[in-house]
VOVO-655741 format. One record per residue (C-alpha): chain; residue in three letters; x, y, z. Coordinates in steps of 0.5 Angstrom, whole numbers, plus 500, padded with zeros to 3 digits. Layout:
# residues N
site cadena->A, residuo->ALA, east->X, north->Y, up->Z
...
END
This chain:
# residues 191
site cadena->A, residuo->UNK, east->500, north->500, up->500
site cadena->A, residuo->UNK, east->502, north->506, up->498
site cadena->A, residuo->UNK, east->503, north->512, up->503
site cadena->A, residuo->UNK, east->499, north->518, up->502
site cadena->A, residuo->UNK, east->504, north->523, up->507
site cadena->A, residuo->UNK, east->511, north->523, up->509
site cadena->A, residuo->UNK, east->510, north->523, up->517
site cadena->A, residuo->UNK, east->503, north->524, up->522
site cadena->A, residuo->UNK, east->505, north->531, up->522
site cadena->A, residuo->UNK, east->504, north->532, up->514
site cadena->A, residuo->UNK, east->497, north->527, up->515
site cadena->A, residuo->UNK, east->494, north->531, up->520
site cadena->A, residuo->UNK, east->496, north->538, up->518
site cadena->A, residuo->UNK, east->492, north->536, up->511
site cadena->A, residuo->UNK, east->486, north->533, up->515
site cadena->A, residuo->UNK, east->486, north->539, up->519
site cadena->A, residuo->UNK, east->486, north->545, up->514
site cadena->A, residuo->UNK, east->483, north->541, up->509
site cadena->A, residuo->UNK, east->477, north->547, up->506
site cadena->A, residuo->UNK, east->470, north->544, up->507
site cadena->A, residuo->UNK, east->470, north->550, up->500
site cadena->A, residuo->UNK, east->473, north->545, up->496
site cadena->A, residuo->UNK, east->469, north->543, up->490
site cadena->A, residuo->UNK, east->468, north->537, up->486
site cadena->A, residuo->UNK, east->473, north->538, up->479
site cadena->A, residuo->UNK, east->468, north->540, up->473
site cadena->A, residuo->UNK, east->469, north->535, up->467
site cadena->A, residuo->UNK, east->473, north->539, up->463
site cadena->A, residuo->UNK, east->478, north->539, up->470
site cadena->A, residuo->UNK, east->478, north->531, up->469
site cadena->A, residuo->UNK, east->479, north->531, up->463
site cadena->A, residuo->UNK, east->485, north->535, up->463
site cadena->A, residuo->UNK, east->489, north->532, up->469
site cadena->A, residuo->UNK, east->489, north->526, up->467
site cadena->A, residuo->UNK, east->493, north->526, up->461
site cadena->A, residuo->UNK, east->500, north->531, up->463
site cadena->A, residuo->UNK, east->498, north->532, up->470
site cadena->A, residuo->UNK, east->502, north->533, up->476
site cadena->A, residuo->UNK, east->505, north->528, up->480
site cadena->A, residuo->UNK, east->500, north->530, up->486
site cadena->A, residuo->UNK, east->497, north->524, up->491
site cadena->A, residuo->UNK, east->490, north->525, up->488
site cadena->A, residuo->UNK, east->487, north->528, up->495
site cadena->A, residuo->UNK, east->482, north->534, up->491
site cadena->A, residuo->UNK, east->476, north->535, up->491
site cadena->A, residuo->UNK, east->471, north->529, up->494
site cadena->A, residuo->UNK, east->477, north->525, up->495
site cadena->A, residuo->UNK, east->481, north->530, up->499
site cadena->A, residuo->UNK, east->474, north->530, up->504
site cadena->A, residuo->UNK, east->474, north->524, up->504
site cadena->A, residuo->UNK, east->482, north->522, up->506
site cadena->A, residuo->UNK, east->481, north->528, up->512
site cadena->A, residuo->UNK, east->475, north->524, up->514
site cadena->A, residuo->UNK, east->479, north->518, up->515
site cadena->A, residuo->UNK, east->484, north->521, up->518
site cadena->A, residuo->UNK, east->479, north->525, up->524
site cadena->A, residuo->UNK, east->475, north->518, up->525
site cadena->A, residuo->UNK, east->482, north->514, up->526
site cadena->A, residuo->UNK, east->484, north->520, up->531
site cadena->A, residuo->UNK, east->477, north->519, up->534
site cadena->A, residuo->UNK, east->480, north->512, up->537
site cadena->A, residuo->UNK, east->484, north->516, up->542
site cadena->A, residuo->UNK, east->483, north->519, up->549
site cadena->A, residuo->UNK, east->479, north->525, up->549
site cadena->A, residuo->UNK, east->485, north->529, up->552
site cadena->A, residuo->UNK, east->490, north->526, up->546
site cadena->A, residuo->UNK, east->484, north->528, up->542
site cadena->A, residuo->UNK, east->484, north->536, up->545
site cadena->A, residuo->UNK, east->492, north->535, up->545
site cadena->A, residuo->UNK, east->492, north->534, up->538
site cadena->A, residuo->UNK, east->486, north->539, up->535
site cadena->A, residuo->UNK, east->490, north->544, up->539
site cadena->A, residuo->UNK, east->496, north->544, up->535
site cadena->A, residuo->UNK, east->494, north->542, up->528
site cadena->A, residuo->UNK, east->487, north->545, up->528
site cadena->A, residuo->UNK, east->486, north->552, up->525
site cadena->A, residuo->UNK, east->485, north->557, up->531
site cadena->A, residuo->UNK, east->482, north->564, up->528
site cadena->A, residuo->UNK, east->478, north->564, up->523
site cadena->A, residuo->UNK, east->474, north->571, up->521
site cadena->A, residuo->UNK, east->469, north->574, up->525
site cadena->A, residuo->UNK, east->462, north->574, up->521
site cadena->A, residuo->UNK, east->460, north->582, up->524
site cadena->A, residuo->UNK, east->467, north->585, up->524
site cadena->A, residuo->UNK, east->471, north->581, up->519
site cadena->A, residuo->UNK, east->477, north->581, up->523
site cadena->A, residuo->UNK, east->481, north->573, up->524
site cadena->A, residuo->UNK, east->481, north->575, up->531
site cadena->A, residuo->UNK, east->475, north->569, up->532
site cadena->A, residuo->UNK, east->478, north->563, up->536
site cadena->A, residuo->UNK, east->474, north->557, up->532
site cadena->A, residuo->UNK, east->469, north->553, up->536
site cadena->A, residuo->UNK, east->474, north->546, up->534
site cadena->A, residuo->UNK, east->480, north->550, up->538
site cadena->A, residuo->UNK, east->476, north->553, up->543
site cadena->A, residuo->UNK, east->473, north->546, up->545
site cadena->A, residuo->UNK, east->480, north->544, up->545
site cadena->A, residuo->UNK, east->482, north->549, up->550
site cadena->A, residuo->UNK, east->477, north->548, up->555
site cadena->A, residuo->UNK, east->478, north->541, up->555
site cadena->A, residuo->UNK, east->485, north->542, up->556
site cadena->A, residuo->UNK, east->484, north->547, up->562
site cadena->A, residuo->UNK, east->479, north->543, up->567
site cadena->A, residuo->UNK, east->485, north->537, up->566
site cadena->A, residuo->UNK, east->489, north->542, up->568
site cadena->A, residuo->UNK, east->485, north->544, up->574
site cadena->A, residuo->UNK, east->487, north->537, up->577
site cadena->A, residuo->UNK, east->494, north->538, up->575
site cadena->A, residuo->UNK, east->495, north->545, up->578
site cadena->A, residuo->UNK, east->492, north->546, up->585
site cadena->A, residuo->UNK, east->491, north->553, up->588
site cadena->A, residuo->UNK, east->489, north->556, up->580
site cadena->A, residuo->UNK, east->481, north->556, up->579
site cadena->A, residuo->UNK, east->481, north->562, up->575
site cadena->A, residuo->UNK, east->479, north->558, up->569
site cadena->A, residuo->UNK, east->481, north->564, up->563
site cadena->A, residuo->UNK, east->488, north->564, up->567
site cadena->A, residuo->UNK, east->488, north->557, up->565
site cadena->A, residuo->UNK, east->486, north->558, up->559
site cadena->A, residuo->UNK, east->491, north->563, up->557
site cadena->A, residuo->UNK, east->497, north->558, up->560
site cadena->A, residuo->UNK, east->494, north->553, up->555
site cadena->A, residuo->UNK, east->494, north->558, up->550
site cadena->A, residuo->UNK, east->501, north->559, up->551
site cadena->A, residuo->UNK, east->504, north->553, up->550
site cadena->A, residuo->UNK, east->500, north->552, up->543
site cadena->A, residuo->UNK, east->501, north->559, up->540
site cadena->A, residuo->UNK, east->506, north->564, up->540
site cadena->A, residuo->UNK, east->505, north->572, up->543
site cadena->A, residuo->UNK, east->500, north->569, up->549
site cadena->A, residuo->UNK, east->502, north->573, up->555
site cadena->A, residuo->UNK, east->502, north->570, up->561
site cadena->A, residuo->UNK, east->504, north->576, up->564
site cadena->A, residuo->UNK, east->498, north->581, up->561
site cadena->A, residuo->UNK, east->493, north->574, up->563
site cadena->A, residuo->UNK, east->495, north->575, up->571
site cadena->A, residuo->UNK, east->494, north->583, up->570
site cadena->A, residuo->UNK, east->488, north->583, up->567
site cadena->A, residuo->UNK, east->485, north->577, up->571
site cadena->A, residuo->UNK, east->488, north->579, up->577
site cadena->A, residuo->UNK, east->492, north->573, up->579
site cadena->A, residuo->UNK, east->499, north->575, up->582
site cadena->A, residuo->UNK, east->505, north->575, up->577
site cadena->A, residuo->UNK, east->508, north->570, up->581
site cadena->A, residuo->UNK, east->502, north->565, up->582
site cadena->A, residuo->UNK, east->502, north->565, up->574
site cadena->A, residuo->UNK, east->508, north->563, up->572
site cadena->A, residuo->UNK, east->508, north->557, up->577
site cadena->A, residuo->UNK, east->502, north->555, up->575
site cadena->A, residuo->UNK, east->505, north->555, up->568
site cadena->A, residuo->UNK, east->511, north->551, up->569
site cadena->A, residuo->UNK, east->507, north->546, up->573
site cadena->A, residuo->UNK, east->502, north->546, up->567
site cadena->A, residuo->UNK, east->507, north->546, up->562
site cadena->A, residuo->UNK, east->510, north->541, up->564
site cadena->A, residuo->UNK, east->505, north->536, up->565
site cadena->A, residuo->UNK, east->501, north->539, up->558
site cadena->A, residuo->UNK, east->509, north->537, up->555
site cadena->A, residuo->UNK, east->508, north->528, up->557
site cadena->A, residuo->UNK, east->500, north->529, up->555
site cadena->A, residuo->UNK, east->503, north->532, up->548
site cadena->A, residuo->UNK, east->507, north->527, up->547
site cadena->A, residuo->UNK, east->504, north->522, up->549
site cadena->A, residuo->UNK, east->498, north->524, up->545
site cadena->A, residuo->UNK, east->504, north->524, up->539
site cadena->A, residuo->UNK, east->505, north->518, up->539
site cadena->A, residuo->UNK, east->498, north->516, up->539
site cadena->A, residuo->UNK, east->497, north->519, up->533
site cadena->A, residuo->UNK, east->504, north->516, up->530
site cadena->A, residuo->UNK, east->500, north->508, up->532
site cadena->A, residuo->UNK, east->493, north->510, up->530
site cadena->A, residuo->UNK, east->495, north->513, up->523
site cadena->A, residuo->UNK, east->500, north->508, up->521
site cadena->A, residuo->UNK, east->500, north->505, up->514
site cadena->A, residuo->UNK, east->498, north->512, up->512
site cadena->A, residuo->UNK, east->504, north->515, up->514
site cadena->A, residuo->UNK, east->511, north->513, up->512
site cadena->A, residuo->UNK, east->514, north->507, up->516
site cadena->A, residuo->UNK, east->513, north->509, up->523
site cadena->A, residuo->UNK, east->511, north->502, up->526
site cadena->A, residuo->UNK, east->516, north->498, up->522
site cadena->A, residuo->UNK, east->522, north->503, up->524
site cadena->A, residuo->UNK, east->520, north->503, up->532
site cadena->A, residuo->UNK, east->519, north->495, up->532
site cadena->A, residuo->UNK, east->525, north->493, up->529
site cadena->A, residuo->UNK, east->528, north->486, up->532
site cadena->A, residuo->UNK, east->522, north->487, up->537
site cadena->A, residuo->UNK, east->515, north->486, up->539
site cadena->A, residuo->UNK, east->511, north->491, up->537
site cadena->A, residuo->UNK, east->508, north->494, up->543
site cadena->A, residuo->UNK, east->501, north->496, up->538
END
């Protein structure tokens, strides 16, 4: 079976960023593509939508926290706001993943009950430019407390994210490179 993606990262980027605005190829486009077309993998139109669906379905076999990590890492984070036409509205998918991880962080760090502060700390793990200092000031949290909690949450989140990445590698094996063959060479495979 030919792999469609070089690695899991490429597969996840494709699946989460596949545009719902894609459209089916016209008969003329199909004829033009058939002859001397490029060397693509054919993941356009409904084929691309189907492949994206297959990848996301395989990820649904992971734990909810692992799924939330993968979603926070690969899903589009912001979209154009329909009322003000700015790209400052958080996507529903990303917002739900951050909320799930913020609730999980409550079990990791006792003492920080402000959900928005936990959310800012989680977002700072996945996004550049999220200021813990600004969030702490806005939410009236002591800066030292915010940075102490950030260190604890980021440490636990790094472990969870690594576990999620490994789980995604396992669930997408066969579509992306020879991960399992390389990982299991000469050993009893853990899968």
